[in-house]
Structures are given as structure tokens and as C-alpha cells.
N, C-alpha and C positions, 0 to 999 in steps of 0.2 A: 293495158290497164295501168294506171299510175301506181307506183309503190306508195304504201301508206306506212308511216312511222308514228307510233304512239308511245308516250311515256305513261306508265301506270304504276300506282302504288299497290303493294300487296294488300290483301283483305284478310284480317284486319291490318291496318297500317296507319302511318301518320303522313300528313301533308308534307311535300318536299318542294323546296324552292330552288330553282336552277338559276343561280346568279348570272352565270356566263351566257345564258340564253335570254338575257334581258329581264331576269327576275321572274320568269314564268313560274306559276304554282301548280303542281300536280296535286289534286285534292286527296284527302285521306280516304282510307277504307275502300280501296279498289277503284278510286277515281282515276280518270284518264285525262291526258292532255295531248291533242292531236298535233304533232310537230309538223308533219307533212301531209297534205299540202297547205294547211291553214296559214302557216307563217313562212312558207318557203321564200317569199319575196323579201322577208325581213332578216332571214338567217345570215345574209352576207354582212350584216352590221355587227355580228357577234364574233367572238374569238372561238374558232373551231377547236383549237388545241385545248383551250380552257374548258370548253363544253365537254369535250371527250373525256378529259381527266375527271371532271366533276361527276359526270353521269356514270362513268365506269366505277368510280369509288362507291356511289350509292347503290349500283347494281350488285357489286361484290359484297356490300354490307347487308344485302337483303332488303334495302329500303326502296328499291325501284326496279321495275321490270320494263324492258324495252320490247315493244310489240311491233314486228315488221311483217306486214301483209298477214296479220292474224296469228303469227307464230310468236310465242313468248320466249324471250332471251333473258335468262336470269344470272348469267355470268358474262364478264367482259370478254373472256376467252371465246365464248360461243359466238360473239358478234363478228369476230374477225373473219372466219371462213365464209360467212354469208356474203361479205363484200369482196372477198378474195384479193388481197387480205386487208382491205382498207379498214381503218378505224371508223367508229360511229361518226366521228367528226367529218371524215371524208365522205361518208354516205350522205350526211346532211348537206355538206357543201355541194356535192354533185346534184342533189335534188333541188337545191336552191337555184341551180342554173337550168332547171327543166323548162321553165318558161319565164318570160319577162314581159312587163307591160309598162309603157310610159305614155303619158298623155298630158293634155293641158286644157283647162276650161275657159281660158281667156280668149278674146277676139283679137285677131291680127289681120292686117291688110297688106297687100302688095300691088304695086303698079309695074313690076318687072315683067318684061316679055321674054326673059331668059330664065331658066330654072334657078331658083334660089332656095336656101334651106327653110323649111317650114318649122317655126318655133315649137319646141316642146316635144318633138317626136324623133329623137335621136338616141341610140343606145349602142354600147360596145359590149356584145355578149362574149362569153367564154367560147373557146374554139369548138367548132362543131357544125352540123348541118341543121338549119332551122326552117320552119314554115313561118314566113313573115306575113302578117295581115295588118292592113291599115284601113281605117274608116274615119270619115269626118263629114261635117256639113259645111258647104261652101255657098257663096253668093257671087254671081257674076252680073255685070251690067248688061243692059239691053244690047243685043247684037254681038256680045263678046262671049268668051269661054274661059274656064279655069281648068288647068291641067295639073296632075300630080303624078309622081313616079317614085319608085323605090330605088335607093342607091346603096352600094356597098363600097366603102372606102372612096366615096366620091364618084364611083362609076355606075352608070345606069344599069339596072337589071333588065335584061331583054323582056319585052312584052309586058312590062309593069305599068306603062303609062295609061292613065284614064283621064277622061275629060267631062266637063259639064258645060253645056252650051245653051244660051238662051235662044239661039236660032232653032233649036230642036223642039221647042215647046209647041203644042198644038193650037195655042191661042195667041192672038196678037196682043202684045203688052209693051208698055213703056216703062215698066218698073223692073228692078233687079229680080233675078230668078235665084231661089234657094234650092239646093238639092244635095243629096248624099253621094259622096264619092268613096269607092272602096277599091282596093287592089291587093294582090297577094303574089307571093313568089317563094320558091324554095332556094335558099342561099347557103353557101358554105363559107365560114369565116375562120381566121387563124387566131382569134383572141385579142387582136389589136385593131381590127378593122371595124369602123363604125357603120351601123345600119341606120339609114335616115330616109326621110321623105322630103323631096324637093317639089316646089310648085311654081307656076307662072300663070300669067294671063295673056290673052291675045291682044288686049287693050283695055283701057279704063282701069278701074280699081277692083281687085278681087278681094273677097273677105273670107277668112276661115272662122267660122262661128263655133261657139262652144257646143259640143265637146268633141274631141278627137283622140284616138288611141292608136298606138303602134304596138302590136302584140307579137312576140316571138315564141314559138313552141319548138323545143329541141327534138329533133328526129333521130340524130345519131351523133 
């Protein structure tokens, strides 16, 4: 189960604006703002050190409560043991790396018969082990096929190649074939290695249609 982090005002209380978290507003009178997972993808845009300082000051002043997995934390000192001994900022930063998703909604084509980078689906995650999942809609010409595979630092992940072939259709056609390709793999990266999807065609022109996504879920 994913960890849930919520910012909450006391009841009664006044609304609190957290400038260092992009100006988020925690409503007054016991209102809540779900920090994780709702904005975990955006958290890396903010200053964690500033967020930690600002939130801890509000907590210690009695103007804010941090709720982690349903448990209320009303002092900054109480937060540290939970993360052993990370600050709230480090907790939020760790959760921001819990999953990543990149994608693109534009159409791209290739005539390459050797694997080449698929536009819009490359990311460099923090160090760890991830479940990598990719899906997209592709088009191949009559008698041809489109192939895709997952790579880490430019190296193919074993057993990740998938293909769509017009030769596999049960009907005779002279028009291009559209179909969904998906693949997945468990990979371990060191924080500097890019995870990407490469693709190629057997011949003719292959098309990657909108939309396609590469999703990484951190396992360890």
C-alpha cells in the first residue's frame, strides 16, 4: 500500500499557504491537502529544504498538522523518527520517486530497420529497482511489422521486444494495420542510467500514433 501524506489545518484553524510547495493552500477549519500521491510527480520541481523548513515552522506553531498514513504529527520532532531519521522534505522527495510516467501525444514515423529511439518515452529515474511498463498504438504497412523494446543505458532488456505484424491479421488487406503494443520488464538502475523505448520496422514506414506512455513503478 502506498504511503499517504496529507497536510491538515487544526479545527478551528486558518488557511495555510505553503509557498515552497508551489503555493498550495491548505483550507481552513480542519481542511486537508493530499500531498502524496496527488502531486508526487510535481514535487521534484520544488525546494525540499525550503518546504521542510516552512512546514515544520507551521507545525510547531500549531497552524498545521502532517498526517502520514492516518497518523497525526503535530510537532516537527515527531516527524523525524517516522522516517528514521529523514526530514519531511526527504520523505516527500522519496515519495516523488515512487513512480514516474512520461509520454507523448504526437504522431512520429520511422523507416529505420534497426532500433532507434522512440520520441517522448525516455526517463532517468533515481537509483533503484523499477517495474517498467510501456504501451502505445502503432501502424505498420501491408506485409511489414513494427517492433519495440525497452533499453537501460542503451542496452536491450532481455525478453522485452514485442512486435505488430500485418502478416498476422486474419483478413487479406492492402491497407496499413493499426494495433497496440505493450511490453514490461523489471530493471535496476544507478540513478544515471536512462530508461527508454526503441523501435524499428521490417520495411516501409512505421507510425507511432497518439498516445503512448512509459511508466516506472519503484519496487525497491
